[in-house]
C-alpha positions in Angstrom: 0.0 0.0 0.0 1.4 3.4 -0.9 1.9 6.0 1.8 1.5 9.8 1.1 4.3 12.2 0.2 4.1 16.0 0.4 5.5 18.2 -2.3 9.1 19.2 -1.8 8.4 22.8 -2.4 5.8 23.1 0.3 7.8 21.3 2.9 10.9 23.3 2.2 8.8 26.4 3.0 7.2 24.8 6.0 10.5 23.6 7.5 12.0 27.1 7.1 9.0 28.6 8.9 9.3 26.0 11.6 12.8 27.1 12.4 11.9 30.7 13.1 8.5 29.9 14.7 5.4 32.0 14.5 1.7 31.4 13.7 2.5 31.2 10.0 3.7 27.7 10.4 0.3 26.2 9.6 -1.1 29.0 7.4 -2.0 26.7 4.4 -4.8 24.6 3.2 -5.2 21.0 2.3 -5.2 21.8 -1.4 -1.7 23.1 -1.0 -0.5 19.6 -0.3 0.1 16.6 -2.6 -0.6 13.0 -1.5 -0.9 9.6 -2.9 -4.6 8.6 -3.3 -4.9 6.8 0.0 -4.2 9.7 2.3 -6.1 12.9 2.8 -5.3 15.9 5.0 -8.3 16.8 7.1 -7.0 19.9 9.0 -3.8 21.9 9.6 -3.7 24.4 12.4 -1.0 26.2 14.4 -1.4 26.3 18.2 0.8 28.2 20.7 1.9 26.7 23.9 -0.9 26.6 26.5 -3.7 27.3 24.1 -6.9 25.2 23.9 -7.2 22.8 21.1 -10.9 22.1 20.4 -11.9 18.7 19.3 -15.3 19.0 17.8 -17.0 15.9 16.5 -15.1 13.6 18.8 -17.4 10.7 19.7 -18.9 10.7 23.2 -17.2 7.5 24.3 -13.8 9.1 23.9 -14.8 11.5 26.7 -12.9 14.5 25.5 -14.0 17.8 23.9 -10.7 19.7 24.0 -7.1 19.5 25.0 -4.2 21.8 25.8 -1.1 22.4 23.6 2.1 21.7 25.5 4.3 23.6 23.1 4.1 25.7 20.0 3.0 23.2 17.4 1.5 22.4 14.1 -1.5 20.1 14.4 -2.2 18.0 11.3 -5.0 15.5 11.1 -5.1 12.9 8.3 -7.2 10.0 7.1 -5.4 7.0 5.6 -7.6 4.7 3.5 -6.6 1.1 4.2 -9.2 -0.6 2.0 -12.5 0.3 0.2 -14.3 -0.1 3.6 -11.8 0.9 6.2 -9.5 3.8 7.2 -7.3 5.1 10.0 -7.4 8.6 11.6 -4.1 10.0 12.5 -3.3 13.2 14.4 0.2 14.7 14.4 1.5 17.3 16.8 4.7 18.7 15.3 6.5 21.0 17.8 8.5 24.1 16.7 11.1 23.1 19.4 11.7 19.7 17.9 14.2 17.3 19.7 14.8 15.4 16.5 12.8 12.3 17.5 9.5 10.7 16.5 7.0 9.3 19.0 3.9 7.2 18.1 1.1 6.3 20.5 -1.4 3.5 20.9 -5.0 3.2 22.0 -6.9 1.6 24.9 -9.8 -0.9 25.2 -11.2 -1.6 21.8 -9.4 1.4 20.4 -11.0 4.3 18.6 -9.7 7.2 20.7 -6.5 9.2 20.2 -4.4 9.2 23.3 -4.0 12.9 23.9 -2.0 12.3 27.1 0.8 10.9 24.9 0.6 13.8 22.5 0.8 16.2 25.3 3.8 14.6 27.1 5.5 13.9 23.8 5.4 17.5 22.6 6.3 18.8 26.1 9.6 16.8 25.7 10.1 17.9 22.1 9.0 14.8 20.2 7.1 15.0 16.9 4.2 12.9 18.2 1.4 11.0 16.4 -1.9 9.6 17.7 -4.3 7.1 16.0 -7.8 5.7 16.3 -7.0 2.0 15.5 -9.3 2.1 12.5 -12.6 3.2 14.0 -14.2 5.9 16.1 -15.1 5.4 19.8 -14.2 3.1 22.7 -17.6 1.4 22.9 -19.8 -0.2 20.3 -19.7 -3.2 17.9 -21.1 -1.9 14.6 -17.7 -0.8 13.3 -16.6 -4.4 13.4 -19.7 -6.0 11.9 -19.1 -7.5 8.4 -15.8 -5.6 8.2 -12.7 -7.8 8.1 -10.5 -4.8 7.1 -11.5 -2.8 10.2 -10.6 -5.8 12.3 -7.1 -5.9 10.6 -6.7 -2.2 11.4 -7.4 -2.8 15.1 -5.4 -6.0 15.2 -2.1 -4.7 13.9 -2.2 -2.5 10.8 -3.1 0.9 12.4 0.2 1.0 14.4 2.3 0.1 11.4 0.5 2.7 9.3 1.1 5.2 12.1 4.8 4.3 12.1 5.4 4.5 8.4 3.2 7.6 7.9 4.7 9.4 10.9 8.3 8.8 9.8 7.6 10.2 6.3 5.7 13.1 7.7 8.4 14.0 10.1 11.2 13.8 7.5 9.3 16.0 5.0 8.1 18.5 7.5 11.4 19.1 9.2 13.5 18.4 6.1 15.4 15.5 7.7 14.5 12.1 9.2 14.0 11.6 12.9 17.2 10.4 14.6 15.2 7.7 16.5 11.7 6.4 16.4 9.8 5.6 19.6 6.4 4.2 20.6 4.4 4.7 23.8 1.1 3.0 24.7 -0.8 1.3 27.6 -3.3 -1.6 27.8 -4.4 -2.2 24.2 -1.5 0.1 23.5 0.8 -2.3 25.3 -0.6 -5.1 23.2 0.0 -3.0 20.0 3.6 -2.6 21.1 4.4 -6.3 21.4 2.4 -7.0 18.2 4.4 -4.4 16.3 7.7 -5.7 17.7 6.9 -9.1 16.3 5.4 -8.2 13.0 7.3 -5.0 12.1 10.5 -5.1 14.2 12.1 -2.2 12.2 9.3 0.3 12.9 10.6 1.5 16.2 13.9 1.7 18.0 12.4 1.9 21.5 8.9 0.9 22.8 7.3 1.7 26.1 4.5 -0.7 26.8 2.3 -0.2 29.9 -0.1 -2.8 31.4 0.1 -4.7 28.2 -2.9 -6.7 27.2 -0.9 -9.5 25.6 -3.0 -12.6 24.9 -5.7 -10.0 24.5 -8.6 -12.4 23.7 -8.1 -14.3 26.9 -7.7 -11.0 28.8 -11.1 -10.0 27.6 -12.6 -13.5 28.0 -11.4 -13.8 31.6 -14.0 -11.3 32.8 -16.9 -13.4 31.5 -15.5 -16.6 32.9 -14.8 -15.1 36.3 -18.3 -13.6 36.4 -19.8 -17.1 35.8 -17.8 -18.5 38.7 -19.4 -16.1 41.2 -23.0 -16.5 40.2 -23.7 -14.5 37.1 -26.2 -14.1 35.6 -28.3 -15.5 38.5 -27.9 -12.6 41.1 -30.5 -14.3 43.3 -28.2 -17.4 43.7 -26.8 -18.0 47.2 -23.4 -18.1 45.5 -23.6 -14.5 44.3 -21.8 -11.8 46.3 -22.8 -8.1 46.7 -20.5 -5.2 45.9 -20.3 -4.6 49.6 -19.1 -8.1 50.2 -16.4 -7.8 47.6 -15.2 -4.6 49.0 -14.9 -6.2 52.5 -13.1 -9.2 51.1 -10.5 -7.1 49.2 -9.9 -5.0 52.4 -9.4 -8.2 54.3 -6.9 -9.5 51.8 -4.9 -6.3 52.2 -5.1 -6.5 55.9 -3.8 -10.1 56.0 -1.0 -9.6 53.5 0.1 -6.0 53.8 3.0 -6.7 56.1 4.6 -9.3 53.9 6.8 -6.6 52.3 7.9 -5.2 55.7 5.8 -2.0 55.4 2.2 -1.4 56.5 0.9 1.0 53.8 -2.2 -0.6 52.4 -0.3 -1.8 49.4 0.5 -5.4 48.4 3.9 -5.2 46.7 3.5 -8.7 45.2 0.0 -10.1 45.4 1.2 -13.5 44.2 2.8 -14.0 47.7 -0.4 -13.5 49.5 -1.8 -16.7 51.0 -5.4 -15.5 51.5 -8.0 -18.2 52.5 -11.6 -17.2 51.8 -12.7 -19.5 54.7 -11.5 -16.7 57.0 -14.4 -14.5 55.7 -17.1 -17.1 56.5 -19.9 -16.2 58.8 -19.0 -17.3 62.4 -15.3 -16.5 62.2 -15.8 -13.0 63.4 -13.5 -11.6 60.7 -16.4 -9.9 58.8 -19.5 -8.6 60.3 -22.9 -10.3 59.7 -23.9 -8.0 56.9 -21.0 -9.0 54.6 -19.7 -12.4 55.9 -19.9 -15.3 53.5 -22.2 -18.3 53.4 -20.6 -21.6 52.3 -21.7 -21.1 48.6 -20.1 -17.6 48.6 -16.9 -19.0 50.2 -16.6 -21.3 47.2 -17.4 -18.4 44.8 -14.5 -16.4 46.2 -12.2 -19.4 46.0 -13.1 -20.0 42.3 -12.7 -16.3 41.5 -9.0 -16.4 42.4 -8.1 -19.6 40.4 -6.4 -19.4 37.0 -8.4 -19.9 33.9 -8.4 -23.2 31.9 -9.5 -23.8 28.4 -12.0 -26.5 27.4 -9.1 -29.1 27.4 -8.3 -28.3 31.0 -5.0 -26.5 30.2 -4.3 -23.4 32.2 -4.2 -20.5 29.7 -4.6 -17.3 31.8 -3.3 -16.5 35.3 -5.3 -15.9 38.5 -6.7 -12.6 39.5 -4.4 -10.7 41.9 -5.4 -10.3 45.6 -6.0 -6.8 46.9 -7.3 -5.5 43.6 -10.8 -4.1 43.0 -13.2 -6.7 41.6 -15.5 -4.4 39.6 -14.6 -5.9 36.2 -16.3 -9.2 37.2 -18.3 -8.5 40.3 -20.3 -5.8 38.5 -20.4 -7.8 35.3 -21.8 -7.3 32.7 -22.7 -3.7 33.2 -19.1 -2.4 33.8 -17.3 -4.4 31.1 -18.7 -3.5 27.7 -15.6 -4.6 25.9 -16.5 -8.2 26.2 -20.0 -7.8 24.8 -19.0 -5.3 22.1 -16.0 -7.2 20.8 -17.6 -10.6 20.7 -20.8 -9.3 19.1 -18.9 -7.4 16.4 -15.7 -9.2 15.9 -16.0 -12.8 17.1 -19.6 -13.8 16.3 -20.5 -11.0 13.9 -23.9 -11.1 15.5 -25.5 -8.0 17.2 -27.9 -10.2 19.1 -25.3 -12.3 20.8 -25.5 -12.2 24.7 -22.5 -12.5 27.0 -24.4 -13.4 30.1 -23.6 -17.1 29.9 -20.0 -16.8 28.7 -17.9 -20.0 29.0 -14.4 -21.2 28.2 -15.9 -22.5 24.9 -16.5 -18.9 23.8 -12.9 -18.0 24.8 -11.5 -21.0 22.8 -13.5 -20.1 19.8 -12.3 -16.5 19.9 -8.7 -17.6 20.0 -9.3 -19.9 17.1 -10.9 -17.2 15.0 -8.4 -14.5 16.1 -9.9 -11.8 14.0 -7.4 -9.4 12.5 -4.6 -11.4 14.2 -5.5 -9.4 17.3 -4.1 -11.9 19.8 -0.6 -11.4 21.0 0.0 -14.6 22.9 3.0 -15.4 20.7 6.4 -14.8 22.4 8.9 -14.8 19.6 10.6 -11.4 19.7 13.7 -12.7 18.1 13.6 -10.3 15.1 13.2 -7.2 17.4 16.0 -8.5 19.6 18.3 -9.2 16.6 17.8 -5.6 15.2 18.8 -4.1 18.5 15.4 -2.7 19.5 14.6 -1.9 23.1 11.4 -2.7 24.9 10.5 -1.4 28.3 7.3 -2.7 29.9 5.6 -1.7 33.2 2.6 -3.1 35.0 0.8 -2.1 38.1 0.5 -4.8 40.9 -2.9 -3.4 41.6 -4.2 -3.6 38.1 -8.0 -3.9 38.0 -8.2 -4.9 34.3 -5.2 -7.0 33.3 -3.8 -9.2 36.0 -0.1 -8.3 36.6 0.8 -12.0 36.5 0.1 -11.9 32.8 3.2 -9.7 32.2 5.3 -11.9 34.4 4.2 -15.0 32.5 4.8 -13.3 29.2 8.3 -12.1 30.1 9.2 -15.7 31.1 7.7 -17.0 27.9 9.9 -14.7 25.8 12.9 -15.7 27.7 12.2 -19.4 27.1 11.3 -18.9 23.5 14.5 -17.1 22.7 16.5 -19.3 25.1 18.2 -16.3 26.7 19.9 -15.8 30.1 18.5 -13.0 32.3 21.4 -10.8 31.2 20.7 -11.4 27.5 16.9 -10.7 27.8 17.6 -7.6 29.9 19.8 -6.3 27.0 16.5 -5.6 25.0 13.5 -6.3 27.2 12.9 -5.0 30.7 9.8 -5.3 32.9 9.0 -3.1 35.8 6.3 -3.8 38.3 4.7 -0.8 40.1 3.2 -1.7 43.5 -0.1 0.1 44.2 -0.8 1.1 40.6 -4.1 0.5 38.9 -4.6 -0.2 35.2 -2.1 2.2 33.4 -2.6 5.0 35.9 -3.9 5.7 39.4 -3.9 3.8 42.6 -2.6 4.2 46.2 1.1 3.6 45.3 3.8 5.9 43.8 2.6 5.0 40.3 3.4 8.1 38.2 6.5 7.4 36.0 5.6 10.2 33.4 3.0 8.1 31.6 0.0 10.4 32.3 0.5 13.6 30.3 2.8 16.5 30.9 4.7 16.6 34.2 6.5 19.3 36.2 9.8 20.1 34.5 11.8 18.9 37.4 10.3 15.4 36.8 11.6 15.3 33.2 14.7 13.3 34.3 15.9 9.9 33.3 15.1 8.5 36.8 11.6 9.9 37.1 10.4 9.6 33.5 10.1 6.2 31.8 10.2 7.6 28.3 13.4 9.6 29.0 14.8 6.4 30.5 14.0 4.5 27.4 15.6 7.2 25.2 18.8 7.0 27.3 18.8 3.2 26.9 18.3 3.3 23.1 20.7 6.2 22.4 23.4 5.9 25.1 23.2 2.2 26.1 22.5 3.0 29.7 20.4 0.1 30.9 17.6 1.2 33.4 17.9 -0.7 36.7 15.1 1.2 38.4 12.5 4.0 37.9 11.3 6.4 40.5 7.5 6.5 40.8 5.8 9.5 42.3 2.5 9.9 44.1 1.0 13.4 43.8 -1.7 14.8 46.0 -5.1 13.9 44.4 -3.0 12.4 41.5 -2.6 15.9 40.2 0.7 17.1 38.8 0.1 20.6 40.1 -0.3 19.4 43.7 2.5 18.5 46.2 4.3 15.2 46.1 3.1 12.7 48.7 5.6 10.0 48.2 8.3 8.6 45.9 9.6 5.0 45.5 12.1 3.1 43.4 10.6 0.5 41.2 13.0 -2.3 40.0 13.6 -4.2 36.9 12.1 -7.7 37.1 12.9 -10.2 38.7 14.4 -7.8 41.2 12.0 -6.3 43.8 12.0 -3.0 45.7 12.8 -3.5 49.4 12.6 -0.9 52.2 16.0 -0.5 53.9 14.3 -0.6 57.3 15.7 2.8 58.3 14.7 5.7 56.0 11.3 7.3 55.4 9.2 4.9 53.3 7.9 7.9 51.3 11.4 8.7 50.0 12.8 6.9 47.0 16.3 6.5 48.4 14.9 4.3 51.2 14.1 1.6 48.7 16.7 -0.8 47.3 16.6 -3.3 44.4 17.4 -6.9 45.1 16.4 -10.4 44.0 13.5 -11.8 46.0 14.3 -14.1 48.9 
């Protein structure tokens, strides 16, 4: 498929203007540009640092009407036609103060929304930054997948590759020279897109930052339906069903029982896999929970089942257990709070708008994996081509993830190591995983979770130690391997508010251990070492 090219005359002019700055940088119309037939310019606008960028027409499920420019920039939006029935929306923020690098971003959930937090943080740091919609508009719905194989391919892998190719060409022609290095940053589905791209198109990016990656994506999505069935859905009148209040009490009890395992009582389970929680302790009569939330025998069994790994119809374990101490909304409030399952299976798996997810079983999961529409699943672990070309992949995952269990990243890292038959030193030379205690899915949580992945940060946090993207850049360009990242907890999780705590997070399999002396809210009080 051909990718667009601008006229050399126009870009020589635009590059010259970009060097001196000023609002004239985007004073042109789409008709001024020349493209191959598959790409169309939708808009070109200059925005000064701090100005509001309106986003009219953005679908409601993307939950954004405007955003803020984090530097003087030229905003260019484009549509790339990928077939007669599918296309990809791209948005470029091209800063006047360019650092010479290109940064692409991923999407979340079932895609469909540009990740403006990456655009903001990228431009703040000087990257020419692109966003995408994975081939459809919106983060909810199923109609964009119905009878549209090409849209499924866009979501599965093509959109990120198109973003990479288009972005590199746009950057080169806009600035008059290619980017020195090409980077990618995404979380959740964006994390899945990172690993998928590393496997299929290892030359697209030099460095990739993958947060809470939804690898083995079809089983990630399916797990919520299977877990819901284990705890009584859809029969909410069943004696095995638990109320929201009961689940809240159970999670609080898990934290209470296991909080001290890491040596610090702070309401955070550093490694939920080490927790030996027994649901029998929450049964009525033990006195652990009061009579309004204690468990009858059927409910005790439901809780036990909810924390078991998931097997396929052959009985083979294919997805790890849910982590202790993590909010249970994604399956305890099922199906109302997890539309991804219903939407994706209606539109992509069964191509049937009448399909109902209320009686979801392992058979549905196995069928989805067999169909694998658009090659969306990323359960494969052969990253040999990315390894061979010298690419760097940095992943992070919250240990309090309420969407993708953190054990999934641990299992995947180990699978890659086995597949490539590498020592820990060899795999660390290109792939590093960081667990973040107390972090929810991608962002948020009670821990020191902010590593620069959530939009623009205070300038004093734009350091290699405090910012994962900058750490990745130093690894790619200077060969400095990241041993730890400092996470920050802001008041109200707001970058403009005071810092509440900081903590060092270590490259897996090392863990962060309190030194037993210093303030636990200070990063220097935490050291990296192998688990005992």
